[in-house]
C-alpha positions as CSV (number, residue, x, y, z in Angstrom):
1,M,27.0,66.5,287.3
2,T,30.2,67.4,289.2
3,S,31.0,70.9,290.3
4,S,34.1,71.0,288.2
5,F,32.1,70.4,285.1
6,L,29.7,73.1,286.1
7,Y,32.6,75.5,286.8
8,Y,34.1,75.0,283.4
9,F,30.7,75.1,281.6
10,I,29.9,78.4,283.2
11,R,33.3,79.8,282.4
12,F,33.0,78.6,278.8
13,L,29.6,80.2,278.3
14,F,30.6,83.6,279.8
15,E,34.1,83.8,278.4
16,G,32.7,82.7,275.0
17,M,30.1,85.5,275.0
18,I,32.7,88.0,276.2
19,W,35.0,87.1,273.2
20,L,32.0,87.2,270.8
21,I,31.2,90.8,272.0
22,I,34.8,91.9,271.7
23,I,35.1,90.5,268.1
24,R,31.8,92.2,267.2
25,V,33.1,95.6,268.6
26,V,36.4,95.2,266.7
27,L,34.6,94.3,263.5
28,S,32.4,97.4,263.9
29,W,35.5,99.5,263.3
30,M,36.2,97.8,260.0
31,P,34.4,97.7,256.7
32,V,32.7,94.3,256.7
33,D,29.8,92.9,254.7
34,P,26.8,93.0,257.1
35,Y,25.3,90.1,255.1
36,S,28.3,87.8,255.5
37,P,27.2,84.6,257.3
38,F,29.9,85.1,260.0
39,V,28.8,88.7,260.7
40,R,25.1,87.6,260.8
41,L,25.9,84.7,263.1
42,L,27.9,87.0,265.4
43,N,25.1,89.6,265.5
44,D,22.5,86.8,266.1
45,L,24.5,85.5,269.1
46,T,25.3,88.8,270.7
47,E,22.3,91.0,270.0
48,P,20.0,89.4,272.6
49,V,22.6,90.4,275.3
50,L,23.4,93.8,273.9
51,E,19.9,95.0,272.9
52,P,18.5,95.5,276.4
53,F,21.5,97.6,277.4
54,R,21.2,99.7,274.3
55,R,17.6,100.6,275.3
56,I,18.9,101.8,278.6
57,I,22.2,103.4,277.5
58,P,21.8,105.7,274.5
59,P,24.8,106.4,272.2
60,I,26.9,109.3,273.5
61,G,28.5,111.4,270.8
62,G,27.8,108.7,268.2
63,F,29.6,106.0,270.3
64,D,27.8,102.9,271.6
65,F,29.0,102.3,275.2
66,S,26.6,99.4,275.8
67,P,29.2,96.7,274.9
68,I,31.5,98.0,277.6
69,V,28.8,97.9,280.2
70,V,27.8,94.4,279.1
71,L,31.3,93.1,279.4
72,F,31.5,94.4,283.0
73,V,28.1,92.9,283.8
74,L,29.0,89.5,282.3
75,E,32.3,89.4,284.3
76,F,30.4,90.3,287.5
77,L,27.7,87.7,286.9
78,E,30.3,85.0,286.1
79,Q,32.1,85.7,289.4
80,I,28.9,85.6,291.4
81,L,27.8,82.3,289.8
82,L,31.2,80.7,290.3
83,R,31.3,81.9,294.0
84,M,27.8,80.5,294.6
85,L,28.9,77.2,293.1
86,Y,31.8,76.8,295.5
87,R,30.1,77.9,298.7
């Protein structure tokens, strides 16, 4: 496995998860059918990442700030992994 493949694979995974979380946040502001296959798939893919942060960060004033923290953590982890790969 070449390092360029690993680089793009890591970027694909992290960037994909970041976009899925952003889409989920945007959809949470709209009236959507929670039983729609797309919404259920989106929730199934993102909830394992968001749920541990929701246990730590409670909603403040009715707003869930855990997706913002998760986005920062994912970006940070992606950068660390990519730097470790190219050392």
